[in-house]
N, C-alpha and C positions, 0 to 999 in steps of 0.2 A: 936318500934321496935320489940313489942314481932311477927307480925306478919313478918317482916321481918327475924326475926330470925327461926320461922316456916318454911319458904318458903327456906331458905339456909338448914336444913337439909334434908328436903324433897329433894334435891337437891341432895345432898352427898348421901342419901340413895339410890336414883337412879342412880347415878354413880357407889356407888357399884354393886349394883344388875348387871350393864351391863356389868360390868368389871369381874363380876362372870361369867354369861352367855359367853362372848367373850373369856373368858379363855381356855375353851376347846372347840370350834368352829373347829379347827384343827383336834380335834382327833375324830369328829361321825365317821368316817370310819377311819378303822385300814390300808385299801390299798387301790392303786388306782383303779379305774373302769374296766380298761382294764384286773388289775389280779383278782378282785373277779370275772367277767365275765369267766375267764379264767377256775377259780377254779368250778363255776358251771358246765360248759359244762365238765370239766373231773367228775365231780361228776354226771352227768349224763350218761357218757359214761360207767362209770364203773358200774352204777346201769343196764343202758339196757342190758349189754354184760353178766351180771354178774348171770343172774336170769337162773340157768340150764334147764329148762324147758321152757324157754319162757315167754310171756306177753300174756294172755288174752285181748282184749279191746272192748269196750263198746262205739261205736261211734255213737253220735245224732247230724245228720245234721243239718243246718238251718232251711228245711223245714220239720223237727221233725221227719224224719224217722228215725229207731234203726236199728243199724250193730254190728252183732260179728266178731271178726277179732281173730286171734292169730300168733303174731310176735315170732322169733327168732331172735334178732340181733346176728351178727357174728365177725370175725375179717375181716380186709380188708373193712369196710364199707359194708358189705352186709346184708341184711333180707329177710329171708324165711316167707311168712304170708300163712295163710288161711282165707277163708272170706265166709260169709253163705250167699252172694248174689245169688248165684245159687247151683246147684247141683256140676258144674266143679270147683266153685272158693273153696268149701267147703271140696272137695275128693283131688285136687291136688294143692300142693305146688309150690308157684309162687317165686324165690327169684328176688331181684330186687339190686337196691344203696341205701344208704341216707347219710345224714353228719348230723353234729352239727355244727352250725355256730353261732356268734357270732353278732345279729342284735342289734333293741333295747333291747333285751332282750335273753338269750340263746334260741335259737331254732332248732326245730328237721325236716329236709327236706328232704323227698323223691324223691328223682332227677332223677328216670326212671320210667317208666311208669308200673305200677306193681296194683293189684285188689284194692287198695285205690285210683287210679287215674279215677279208672271205675266210683266212687259216683259223681266226678268232671266233667268229660267228659260233654262237652257242645253240641254233638251228642245224642240229645233225643233216637235216637235209640238204642246205647249202655245202657241206664240204665233207659229209659221209665221217665226223669225228661223234665223238660223244654227245648226248643233248645235256646242253646245260654248259658245255666247255667246248665244241666244235673240235678243233686240232690243237687245242693250246698254244696257238700262236700268241703274238703281242703286237699293239701298234703304238707304245708308248716305249720307247728306250733310252736308257742310260749311254753317254758317248764314252767308252771307256778308252782308246786312244785314236789321235789322229795324224797319222802318216802321210808323206807323200803321194804314195800310191793307194794305199789302203785305209778303211777305218773299221774300228771293232765298236758292234753295240751289243749290249744285254736287256734282252726284254724286263720290263721293269714288272711286271707280273709274273708271265710261266716262263722267265729264264731264257728264253728264245735267243738262241746267238746268231748272229746275223756277222756276216765280214763283206764290206764294200771291197771292192775292187777297179780302179780307176778304166773304165771301158775304151778300147780302141776305134778306131772305125770302122774296122771289119766287124765287131763286136757289135755294134748298136745297128750296122746292116743288118746281119744276121737277124736279130729280130723284128726290122722293118721292111725287110723282104719276105719274111715267110720262112723261112728256115727253120725256124725254133716250131711254128705251128704242125710244119711239115714233120720237125722230129716227135711231135706228138701224138701222131695220127696213130697210135696204138691204141686212142680211142676206136678207132674203128673194131676191133676187139669183141664191140659191144653185137656187132652183127653176125658173129658167132653165136648162134643160139643155143647151143648145147652147153651145159657148163663145166664139162670138161675139154682141155682143149690141149691138144698135142704138139710137139714141136721136134721131130726127128733131127738129131744131128748125129755125124758122124759113126751112124750105124746104131746108137744109142736113140731111143724115142723117149722124150721126157713130158709127162704131165705138168704143166706149170699152171700155177694159181697166181693172181695178179691182185694185188690190192691197189687200185690206180690211188687212193687220195693218201692210206698210208704209206705208202710207195714203199713196200714190198713184194717179194717174188718167190715164189717156193714150187721147187722141181723135185717131182717124184720120178722114180724109174726102177726098174730091175735091174740086177747083173745076170749073168751070164748064167748062174745055179738060181735064179728067180730071188735072191732076196731084195726085199724093199730097199731102197735108200731117201735119204730126204736132205734137202737142202734150203736154207731158206735166207734171201740177204735183201738189207735196204736198196734202195738203187734212185738213181737219178736221175735229170737227161742233160744231155749237153744238145749243141745245137744239130747235132748228127741222129742223135737217138737216144736208146737207154743204155747206161752204164750202171754194171752191179758195184755196191761199194765194195761186197766183198766177191772176189770173181768165186765161180763155181773150176773145181778141179777136179773130174774124173778122168785119172789116168792122162793121154795122151790130148782127150778131147774136152778143154776147158773151154768156157763160157765167158768173156770179159764184158761184151757188150751185145747188144740186139737192135739194130734199126730198121724202122718198118723201110716197106716199098709201095705200102699202099696195098687197097683194099682188091680182091681178084672176084668181079662178082660172079663172074662165068664158073668159075670154080667154085666160090663160097669160101676161100682160103685168104689170109693177110699173108702177104710175101715179105719176107724180111731178112737181113744179111747178119749171120753173125760173126762177131770178130772183124767187122768192117768186110770182109770179102769171103765169107762163105753163103751162099744162098738156101734159104729155107724158108718153110711154109709153116703158119700158127693153121689149125682148122679143128672141127670140132669132132667128140667123140660121145659114145653113149654110155659109157660105164667107165671106172677109173682105169687105172693101168694095171693096179691089184686092189681090188677092196679089201677094207676093213673089216674083216668079218666080226670082228668084237665091237664093232660101233654101234650098230643097231642095241644090240642089249646092252652095252656101256650107258649110253644115252638115257635108255628106258631107265635103268637100275638105280643112276645115280640121284634122280632126283625122288624116285620111287620109296627110298631107304631113307631118306630125310622129309616123306610127309611133306614135299615142295612140288614147285611144276615148273614148266621152262616158259620161257615168252617172246613173242617177237612181235616185233614193232612197225612190220609193213605186211605182213601175210606173205602171198604168194608172187613169186616172178613169174613168169609166163611169156616163153617166146618173145625175149628182149622186152617185154614192159616191166617194170617195179609195179609194184602194190596193183597186179592185174585186176584184182575185184574189187578195188578201190574201198576195201577195209578201213582205211582211214579217214573216208568220207561219210561214214556212219556219224551221224549225230552223239558227240561226246565221246567215241572211242578212244580209249587210252591204251591197249592193248589186246592181244590173241594171247591165249592160255595154253598149253598142254600139262594136264595134272594128272599122272599115272594112279588105277586105283581108286580114284576119286572116291564114288560110292558102290554102294550095293542094290540092287531089282531084281527080284524073282530069282534069285541064286546067282545071280549073274556080278561080277565085279567089274564094272566098266571103269574105262578113261575120259578123261571130260577134256575135249576142245572148247574152250568158253571166251566169251567176247568181254572183256571188261570196259569201263565207260567210266568217264570224271560226274560224280554226282554229286550235289551241293554238302553232304555229310562227309565225301571221301572216294575214295572206289565201290566201283558196284559191279556183281559178277551176276547178272539178270538172265542170259538165255546161254546154250551151249550145246553141242552135240556130244551123244553119251557115243564110247566104242568097246564093243569087246575087247577082250585081253589081245595084245596084236601078236602077230606070227612071228618066228625069227627062223628065217632061212639060213643053211649051209652054206649059200652064196653070199654072203652079208648084205642079206636083203632084209627090211621090216614091212611087214605088210599089215593094213587096217580095215578092220570090217565094223560098216556103222550099225550102232544097236537101238540110236533111238534120238529125240529131239530133247532137251530139258529147259523148261521156261516157255516163255513165248516170245518169238523174234518179232521184234519190228517191223512193220512195213519198209522203213528204211534199208534196213539191215538184209531183207529177204534174199537180194541177187548174190551179195556176197557170200551171205552163211550156206545157199545150194550151192556155188561154183566153189568155193573153198570143199564143203562135201563129198564134192564128185570129184577134183582132183584128189583129194586125202583116201577117197576109198579107190581108187588103182587097183586092179588086185594084182598088177605088177610089182608094187610095193615101192618101199625108197631105201637108196643108198645113205647112208649117215658119214658125212665129213668132217671128221673135228678139225676146225681150223684157230683153235683158241682154249683153256684150261675150262673154261664155262662158255663155250659157243661151239656149235654144230649149224652146219649144212646139210638139208633132209631133200635128196635128190630124186627126180623119179626117174625110175628103174625102166621106166617105157622107152621113154627119149632123151632124158635128160635136158628137157627144155622148160622142166617146171622145178621149182625149188622153193625153199623156205628158210630162214634161219633162226635159230631158237639160239637165246642165248639167258644168263644170270644175271 
């Protein structure tokens, strides 16, 4: 009987608890879902339009690149924006349209092409990203939170992270009066025709490599014992110049910021300030601060061992001009390739530098140039020697074909600079003013 009584008491308590919980089930939310989401959209709309001087935006794409924007949302679903993508976007406001929409949660959609769309444009020529993906930005965003002075957004496709901060009058003025455009004058770097660039700071000469669209910078230098050091950081801009996301610490000579003071045409250097107050210059150089002696062999052997090839999408950059020989203008052009030990003739095993085109049935390799086995020098260069022509070179490709062969056959050879796990830049050892990017 005692056990039955205890069981009955437990059952009654459980029933009371269940009844107490279920009593308020219908009052968890005071409003229907569509009412709540419409109120959230209205709140976001009021906040976006209510900022007298607009919003500063920090945008981090899924590739890790950091960009700064300025938005001003107006009546009529119009938005005016600046962006630190280049000197044009930083100096000229562009207006487009936007709308707020109820999706799975409130969403902010930029629905006509704008500076924001440049980051997600699938054409790599537009933004320097991957073909078909761009820099993996977004133009449709879920609205995560809306506070008095900030709004958090998340890209709906590429998970781009955006933080909007309410701008001050000084913030807006910095875009309108050209401060941001001047901060981006690192674009002058392209006037330095040499691939290798030097920055002397506090007794150390750094070789610096910018990826201006991926927003990363690499410093290379040697210490007193001749040992090589390398440091890479993401960077972003503020209205004064470039800021390292992760400062370089080299003893007492650290680098946090680099601000451009303009191009010195007389001396062919870019004048800068390091850490706001240390004058310095960035100039060109004809060779690496310390050549990677194994890079040429590593580059060649990597694909040779896999019976594979390297790909270049644009051919040679020469004297400041991308695709200097217009290989992309060859009808049907897809890419260049370099295939070690492609074939043999008269007892010579030759490498192939070929031209791949789009054909009706897919890709086609119809012509190219054959090269003797390369020479590898003890000072870190690779030297190519022409062997002959393979296939029939179309008339429309003759100039590009001949010019490419002329550069590749330079007796000074090339340095190889590894810029990624499957990416190398091959740089002329004659003057470092010609180079080609190979990737897989």
